[in-house]
Each structure stands twice: as C-alpha cells, then as structure tokens.
C-alpha positions in Angstrom: 10.1 22.0 -7.6 12.1 18.8 -8.6 12.3 17.5 -12.4 9.4 15.6 -14.2 12.1 13.3 -14.9 12.9 12.7 -11.5 9.2 13.5 -10.0 8.6 10.1 -12.2 11.6 7.9 -11.2 10.6 8.7 -7.2 7.1 7.6 -8.5 8.3 4.5 -9.8 10.5 3.6 -6.7 7.8 3.9 -4.6 5.4 2.2 -6.7 8.3 -0.9 -6.9 8.3 -1.0 -2.9 4.4 -1.4 -3.3 4.4 -4.3 -5.1 7.3 -5.7 -2.8 5.4 -5.3 0.4 2.2 -6.3 -1.6 4.3 -9.5 -2.6 4.9 -10.5 1.5 1.0 -9.3 2.4 1.8 -6.2 3.9 -1.3 -4.7 2.3 -1.6 -1.1 4.4 2.0 -0.6 3.8 2.0 -1.2 0.3 -1.3 1.2 -0.2 0.2 3.7 1.5 3.4 3.7 -1.2 1.0 3.1 -3.7 -1.0 6.4 -3.1 2.5 8.4 -2.1 3.2 7.6 -6.2 -0.3 8.5 -7.0 0.1 11.8 -5.7 3.6 12.2 -7.0 1.7 11.5 -10.2 -0.4 14.1 -9.9 1.3 16.7 -9.5 2.9 16.1 -12.2 0.0 16.1 -13.9 -1.6 19.3 -12.6 2.0 20.9 -13.7 1.4 20.6 -16.8 3.7 17.2 -17.6 1.4 15.0 -20.1 3.8 12.7 -21.4 1.9 8.9 -22.2 4.4 7.4 -19.6 3.8 9.2 -16.6 -0.4 8.7 -17.7 0.1 4.8 -17.8 2.4 4.9 -14.9 -0.5 6.5 -13.0 -3.1 4.1 -14.6 -0.8 1.2 -13.7 -0.5 2.6 -10.0 -4.3 3.4 -9.7 -4.8 -0.4 -11.2 -2.5 -1.6 -7.9 -4.8 0.5 -5.6 -7.6 -0.7 -6.4 -6.8 -4.5 -6.3 -5.5 -4.0 -2.4 -8.5 -2.2 -1.8 -10.2 -5.8 -3.3 -8.1 -7.6 -0.8 -9.0 -5.2 2.0 -12.6 -5.9 1.2 -12.7 -2.1 0.8 -14.9 -2.4 -2.4 -16.7 0.8 -2.3 -13.1 2.9 -2.5 -11.7 0.1 -5.1 -13.9 0.8 -7.5 -13.4 4.7 -7.5 -10.1 4.1 -8.1 -10.5 1.0 -10.9 -12.7 3.4 -12.7 -10.2 6.2 -12.1 -7.7 3.7 -14.0 -10.3 2.9 -16.9 -10.7 7.0 -17.4 -6.5 7.6 -17.8 -6.9 4.6 -19.7 -9.0 5.5 -21.9 -7.3 9.0 -22.5 -4.1 6.8 -23.2 -6.2 4.9 -26.0 -7.4 8.5 -27.3 -4.0 9.9 -27.8 -2.8 6.5 -29.7 -5.7 5.6 -31.2 -3.7 2.6 -33.4 -1.9 1.3 -30.6 -2.9 -2.5 -30.3 -1.5 -2.6 -26.6 -3.4 0.5 -25.5 -6.5 -0.9 -26.7 -6.1 -4.3 -24.8 -5.4 -2.1 -21.6 -8.3 -0.3 -21.9 -10.6 -3.4 -22.3 -8.7 -5.2 -19.3 -9.6 -2.1 -16.8 -12.9 -1.7 -18.2 -13.5 -5.7 -17.9 -11.9 -5.5 -13.9 -14.4 -2.6 -13.5 -17.2 -4.4 -14.5 -16.1 -8.0 -12.6 -16.0 -5.6 -8.9 -19.8 -4.3 -10.3 -20.7 -7.6 -10.2 -18.9 -9.1 -7.0 -20.5 -6.0 -5.3 -24.1 -6.5 -6.3 -23.5 -10.5 -5.8 -22.7 -9.3 -1.9 -25.5 -6.8 -1.9 -28.2 -9.6 -3.3 -26.8 -12.3 -0.7 -27.0 -9.2 2.2 -30.3 -7.7 0.9 -33.1 -9.8 2.7 -32.6 -9.0 6.3 -32.1 -11.5 8.7 -32.8 -14.5 6.1 -29.6 -13.3 3.7 -27.3 -13.9 7.2 -28.1 -17.7 6.3 -25.8 -20.7 6.2 -26.9 -20.5 2.5 -25.5 -17.2 1.4 -22.1 -18.0 3.3 -22.1 -21.4 1.0 -22.8 -19.3 -2.0 -20.2 -16.7 -1.6 -17.9 -19.4 -0.4 -18.4 -21.1 -3.8 -18.3 -18.1 -5.4 -14.6 -17.5 -4.3 -13.5 -20.8 -4.4 -14.3 -20.1 -8.5 -12.3 -17.1 -8.6 -9.3 -18.3 -6.5 -9.2 -21.2 -9.8 -9.3 -18.3 -12.2 -6.6 -16.4 -10.6 -8.5 -13.7 -8.9 -7.3 -13.8 -5.4 -8.1 -10.4 -4.5 -12.1 -10.7 -5.3 -12.1 -14.0 -3.7 -10.4 -12.6 -0.6 -13.2 -10.5 -0.6 -15.6 -12.7 -1.0 -14.4 -15.1 2.0 -14.0 -12.3 4.2 -18.2 -11.6 3.5 -18.9 -15.3 4.3 -16.6 -15.4 7.4 -18.7 -12.3 8.3 -22.1 -13.7 7.7 -21.3 -17.0 9.7 -20.1 -15.2 12.9 -23.1 -13.1 13.0 -25.1 -16.5 13.0 -22.8 -18.1 15.6 -23.2 -14.9 17.7 -26.9 -14.9 17.6 -26.8 -18.8 18.9 -23.8 -18.9 20.8 -24.1 -22.7 21.8 -25.2 -24.0 18.2 -22.2 -26.0 17.3 -22.8 -26.3 14.0 -22.8 -22.7 13.2 -19.4 -22.2 15.6 -18.3 -25.2 13.2 -19.0 -23.1 10.0 -16.6 -20.1 11.4 -13.9 -22.6 11.9 -14.2 -23.4 8.1 -14.1 -20.4 7.2 -11.6 -18.9 9.6 -9.0 -21.5 8.1 -10.6 -20.9 4.2 -9.4 -17.0 4.8 -6.1 -18.1 6.5 -5.3 -20.2 3.7 -6.6 -17.3 0.8 -3.8 -14.8 3.1 -0.8 -17.6 3.5 -1.4 -17.8 -0.4 -0.9 -14.0 -0.9 2.4 -14.1 1.1 0.2 -12.8 4.5 1.9 -14.8 7.0 0.8 -12.8 10.0 -2.5 -12.7 8.8 -3.5 -16.2 7.8 -2.0 -17.1 11.3 -4.4 -14.8 13.1 -7.5 -16.8 11.1 -5.9 -20.0 11.8 -5.7 -19.9 15.7 -8.9 -18.2 16.0 -9.8 -21.2 13.9 -7.8 -23.7 16.5 -9.2 -22.1 19.2 -13.4 -22.8 18.0 -12.1 -26.3 17.2 -10.5 -27.2 20.5 -13.9 -26.1 21.5 -16.0 -28.2 19.5 -13.3 -31.2 20.6 -14.4 -30.7 24.3 -18.4 -29.7 23.8 -19.0 -32.8 21.4 -16.3 -35.3 23.2 -17.5 -38.2 21.4 -17.3 -36.8 18.0 -14.7 -38.5 16.7 -14.7 -35.9 13.0 -14.3 -33.3 15.7 -10.9 -33.9 17.2 -9.8 -34.4 13.2 -11.0 -31.2 12.5 -8.8 -30.3 15.9 -5.5 -32.3 13.7 -6.0 -30.4 10.7 -6.0 -27.2 12.1 -3.4 -28.1 14.2 -1.1 -29.0 10.6 -2.2 -26.0 9.2 -0.7 -23.8 11.6 2.2 -25.7 11.7 2.6 -25.3 8.2 2.2 -21.7 7.9 4.8 -21.4 11.3 7.5 -23.5 9.3 7.1 -20.6 6.6 7.7 -18.0 9.1 10.6 -20.0 10.2 9.6 -21.1 14.1 10.5 -25.3 14.3 9.8 -25.4 18.1 6.2 -24.1 17.4 6.1 -25.9 14.3 7.2 -29.6 15.9 4.4 -28.8 19.1 1.4 -28.7 16.2 2.7 -31.6 14.2 3.1 -33.5 17.3 -0.5 -32.4 18.8 -1.8 -33.7 15.4 0.2 -36.4 15.2 -1.3 -37.9 19.0 -5.0 -36.9 17.9 -4.4 -38.7 14.3 -2.7 -41.8 16.2 -5.4 -42.0 18.8 -8.2 -42.5 16.4 -6.4 -44.7 14.1 -6.1 -46.9 16.6 -10.1 -46.8 17.2 -10.9 -47.1 13.7 -8.1 -49.8 12.2 -9.6 -50.2 8.8 -10.1 -46.2 7.9 -7.7 -45.9 5.1 -8.0 -42.1 5.3 -6.6 -42.2 9.1 -3.4 -44.3 8.4 -3.0 -41.6 5.9 -3.0 -38.6 8.3 -0.8 -40.6 10.5 1.5 -41.0 7.5 0.8 -36.9 7.0 2.1 -36.2 10.2 4.9 -38.0 10.4 6.4 -36.9 7.4 5.8 -33.0 8.4 7.2 -34.1 11.4 10.4 -35.5 9.6 10.7 -32.4 7.4 11.3 -30.1 10.6 13.9 -32.5 12.3 16.2 -32.6 9.3 16.1 -29.1 8.5 17.0 -29.2 12.5 19.5 -31.4 11.4 18.6 -34.1 13.7 19.2 -37.2 10.8 18.4 -39.7 13.3 14.8 -38.3 14.5 14.3 -37.8 11.1 15.4 -40.9 9.7 13.0 -42.9 12.6 9.8 -41.1 11.8 10.3 -40.8 8.2 10.9 -45.2 8.6 7.8 -45.2 10.5 5.8 -43.3 7.4 7.2 -45.9 5.3 5.8 -48.4 7.0 2.1 -46.6 7.0 2.0 -45.9 3.5 3.5 -49.4 1.8 0.9 -50.9 3.8 -1.4 -48.8 2.4 -0.5 -49.3 -1.0 -0.5 -53.4 -0.4 -4.4 -53.0 0.7 -4.8 -50.7 -2.6 -2.2 -50.8 -5.2 -4.4 -49.5 -7.5 -3.9 -45.7 -5.7 -1.6 -43.9 -7.7 -0.8 -40.8 -5.0 0.4 -43.7 -2.5 2.8 -44.9 -4.6 4.0 -41.7 -4.9 4.2 -41.2 -1.7 5.6 -44.1 -0.9 8.4 -43.2 -4.0 9.2 -39.7 -2.3 9.8 -41.3 1.1 12.7 -43.8 -0.2 14.1 -40.7 -1.6 13.8 -39.0 1.8 15.5 -41.9 3.5 18.0 -42.7 1.4 19.4 -38.9 1.5 18.7 -39.0 5.2 21.3 -42.6 5.3 23.3 -41.0 2.7 27.1 -39.7 4.4 
C-alpha cells in the first residue's frame, strides 16, 4: 500500500486535473477525475488516516462533484454529493470548534445544500401539474430564474434550469410540430443554453446547441418568409455561432457565418432604411468580419470593411448624438482603422 502522503498527493493531482477539465468545459472527464480523487481519499480514511487536511480535501472534492452534477442536470446525485460534503464539514468543525474559517466553510456547505433543495423544489412544482405544467409560462419562469442565478454567479444552477426549460419547450413543440411560436421558443432556449455553455468554456456543447437553434431558425425563416423578424433572428443565430467558432479558431467557418448574417441584415436595412437598430446590426456584422480578416493578416480587406462600418456608425451618431454607446463604437472603429493603417 502506498504511503498516506503519496496517496494524498495523487488525490490533489487528480483534483487539480478535474479543475482544469472543468474549466475547459469537459464536465464528463472532470467528474471522472474528481471521483477517482474521492476513492483515494476514502481509502485513506478507511485505513485510519484522519488528518484534518485529508477531510478538508475530500470535502472540497465532494463539493466539486456536486457542482459538476448540477451543471449536468443530475440534481439527485448532486444533492447526495453536497450532503456528503456537508457531513465532512461538520466533522471538521467539531474537531476545531474555535476555527472561524472552518465554521464559515460549514455555513457555505449548508447554503449549497439549501439552494439545491430550493432548485429541486422549483423544478418539481413546475412539473407537478401534468400537461398544464409543461406550459410556456413554466418555461419562461425557469428562464427568468436562470437569468437571476447567472447574475448572482450561480452558473451551474442556471444551467440546470435552462435545461429544464428547454425540455418543457421541446415537449410542447413535439405535440404540435407546425406551431411556429413553439418552435421559436425552442430556438430561444437552445440559444440561451448555448450561451451559458460558452460562458463556462464548453465550446463544443455551445456549438451543438447553437447549431440546432440555427437549423430551427432557418426553417422558421422559410416557413414565415414574409416576417422580417424571423430573418433577423436567423442573423443573430449566425453571429452567435460565428462567435463560438472564433473562440475555437475556425476563421473560414466564422467568416461564412458572419457574411451570411451580414447579407441578411443588409437586405433588412435596405427595406427599412429608417430603422436605426438594423443599421447598427449591419455595422456589428461588418466589425466582426473586419476582426477576422485582420487576425488572418488581410489588412486591406479588414480596413475596407472597418471603414464601411465606421460610416454607418458615424451616421447613427449624427442621427442620435445622445447615444453614448454609438459614440464609443465610433471611437473604437477609429482606433481599429488607425491600427490597420499603421506601417
């Protein structure tokens, strides 16, 4: 049997690898590493190694397992892990009753369990009424709660709620496949979940959801061809997909998305020349394209596109001089053009 010090070092290495994988968005692999670390720590405790540092390390691993399970939507297993963490924190606090930091950690562990119980109760209440609970109102309630959690930095809980909201909307859409409004709701849920995954670094998961949302919005734009909003929604999906592809380093695919979005937005702006929002959207697409071209070394192309974007933003500033964000955009474009002009 390996020494306790070596086993603890292996535990810490597995835990650190789990943290790195979690940061990269690979939750499945991260969960495997955390669980391996947990086995090592339990083996040490069973062998009689009861050092406070070991219990604290195991408690932190249980916390990480619970957080990953929440992000994956497995709330029952997450609650089991976080309750195990809470038990360990209680043991540590009992062994060091005058340690303020350990009491603080115990309080935080209790809060995590309480928050997850509230989360499970909220989801259960929305599902508890049969078909009526799978309503658009329930999905919007989940979305609003997810947004609130995101503002508080509780990304794992928000992700779980967004997955529940998507499940409800999928169920509604499957019951009436020709209902364009429900299909649109599914696309919005997919987009919100894609954004949440991207924020956590899970670019592959984000692209999967954005891709499905994009396919739905193409279908909606074809089915509801006389509605310009459907084409604008499609352009937003294209830009969001391009943004994630840019993070993955796929410049050709990024340009394809941005240019398709630009073509849609140009057509919409031409049909509604007094719509400042549409002109701003055109400028946004141009700016995105300029950034990709500049990064690829096409300074001439980037400069031409940046100048076109600047003219649009300059016109917006002239029409609404009180809009500070447009003045900021104009300043940024001036800086970008200056950098591209530099020898």
